[in-house]
N, C-alpha and C positions, 0 to 999 in steps of 0.2 A: 629871431639876428635880425634889422634890415636888413633893404638889399645887395649897398653900402657900405653897412657892413662886411657884411659877404665877400664880397667883391676882394675888397680889401686885405682881409685876412686871406686870401687866393695867396692874391700877390704877394706876400709877406711869407705866407709858407709854402710856395716855390720858390723863390730867393733864400731862400733860409733851407732848402731839401738841394739846390739847387750848389749848395755852400758845401750845404753835410758828404753829398754827391761827390765830391771833388776829393772829401779828405777823406774817404771811403774808399773811393779807387787809387792813391795813392798810400795808405798802409798797405791794402792789400797788394800792390807793388811789391811794401817791406818784406810783410810779413805772407807768404803762401799757404801758409798753412791755414789762415785765416777768409780765403777765400771762396767754402762752400759757405759758409755762418752770410756772410759781409756780401758777400753776392747776393745772395737773398733779400735780407736787409735794405740788399742798392736797388732791384726790382720792384719790393713789396712802397719806396719811398720815389722813383718814378713814375709808376701809376700811378699815386698819391698829389704827385705831381702833374704827372699826364687832365686827370681830373680834375683838377684845383680849376687848370688850365683855361677849360672849357667851359668852365661853372662861371669863369670871369668874362667869358665869350656870350652864350644866352644869359646872364644877367646883362650885361649891354645887351644884347637883345628883345630883353624883354624887356627894358626901361624906356629906348627910344625909339619898339614899338609903341611903347604908352601914352607917347611924345605930342601935342596940345597945349593948348590953352590950360587952366588946371584944374575947369573944368571937366573939360575933356579926361584930363590926367586920370582924376577920384575917379570919373565914372570907368571905363578904359580897365581901371586897378582895380574897382568892385566887383569889372566882370571877368574875370580871366588873370588881370596881372599878379592882385597876390594869389591866385593856386600855383598859375606858372612859378613863382618865387618862389611856393612855399615845395613845392616839387622835388627846388633844386635845391633848397636848406637840408629836406631830408635823405638825397640821397650824398651831398656835403657832409649827414652827420656820420651817415652808415661808413664814408669812408673816413670821418674823426675815429668811429670805430677802430680800425682795419691800423690806423694811426699810432693806437695805442698799444691794440697789440704787437705790431714792429716797437715801439718805444719800450714793451715787455721785453718781450726779446732780447732786446739790447743790453737789457739790463741783467739779464743772469749768465 
């Protein structure tokens, strides 16, 4: 996944999680017996949202740090930028697994 698509995906996910969290809060207010299960889902979503925000900031920092002419960008990318973004991507994939688990829980 390219750095910009990672950041774009995170931004979209943060917006979606914000909407879902609002709906969850309303549902919990209306259906008190759902509180325990939905609070757990809400905490997971908030954790993912926070992490995605961090990934966006870190991606922007990495890309900004590697700024310059095309030749300088290519050199900086090859000597560390690619590895930094790769680590961010791997961490994001791990959180994606958490999201999958959360969504599977929701389906139960």
